[in-house]
N, C-alpha and C positions, 0 to 999 in steps of 0.2 A: 273709725266705724267700719264694721265688717260688712262687705257686700252680701245681700240676700239673693237666694235664688227662687223664683217662683214658678210653679209647674201650671201651665195652661193647656186646655184641651181645644183644639181648633176643628171645626166640622165645616166642609163645603157642602152646600145644598145645591141639588140639581132639579130641574123640572120633569116631570114624567112625560108630558104632552110634547114639549118642544126640544127637550134636552139642553135648554140653555142654563148657565149657571146662575142660580137665583139669589145667591149671597153666601155669607159665611156666618157662623156662631163662633164666639169665643166665651169660654168660662175658665176661671180659676179654680184649680183643684184645690179641695179642702176648704172653699169659701161656704160659710153657713147661708148666706143669702141666696134665694132662688132667682137671682137676676143674671141674664146673660147679655152679652155685647153682640148685636146683629148689625152686620155690615151689608148694605145693599146699595149697589150704584155709587159707591164712594161715600155715602152717608153712613154715620156710625150712630146707633142709638141702643139704650137699653130698654129690655122687655122682660117680663117674668117667664120663667122657664116653661110653665104650663101653657103659655100663649104660642109657643113654637109649633103646636100641632095645627094652628090655624094659619100658617104662613103660606102664601100663595106666590106663584111666579109673577114677577111685575111685567113680563113680556106678554104672557097669553092667559094668565089667570089659572093655570093648572096647578095641581098640587105637587109639592116638592118632597124629595127624599134626601137622605144622607149618603152623600157619595164617598166621601173621604174623611177620615178621622185621623188626626195627627196630634200627638202629645209633644209640647215644646217646653223646654226649660229656658227661663229668661233671667239673666243676671241683672240686678238692680244695684248700682253702686251709689252711695249717698255722696253729694257734692260737698266738699269742703273748701270754702272759699278762702279760708285762712292759710291754707297750704300753698296758694298761688304766691308766687315771687312779687317783689316790689314792681310797680309800673312807673312809667315816665310821668312827669308833671307832678303837680301838687295834689295830694290826696283830699278828698272831700271832707268838709267839717265833721260829719257824722262818724266817719272812720277814725279821724284824729282823736275824737272824744272817746271812741270805743276802745282804741288802743291805750289811751291813757287810763280809763277805768280799770282795763285788764291788768295793766302794769302795777297800779296801786294795789289791786287785790293780791298780786304775787309778792309785792313787798311786804304787804301787812301779814300774810300767811306765814 
């Protein structure tokens, strides 16, 4: 399977009153849903894009503004567990059964 590259927009939020970093917003480019990921004080949650105008500083309650916008590309590679080499010890029963079925399909085809 081929890796996919996804483009995200990362936005830092700053407070007008105290100047503290109020959080950050992350949104995938080309995503049709109007949801964004909001990170504040280490907690991540999803909110609607129109709710971002109501965000306030968690420290002083002041209004926030966009300080820095960054476009980031992330490479997502699918995990192929079958590509791993053999491990030490006896394999679990479910894996033995899965290998047996796969081998029967290959012989019958």
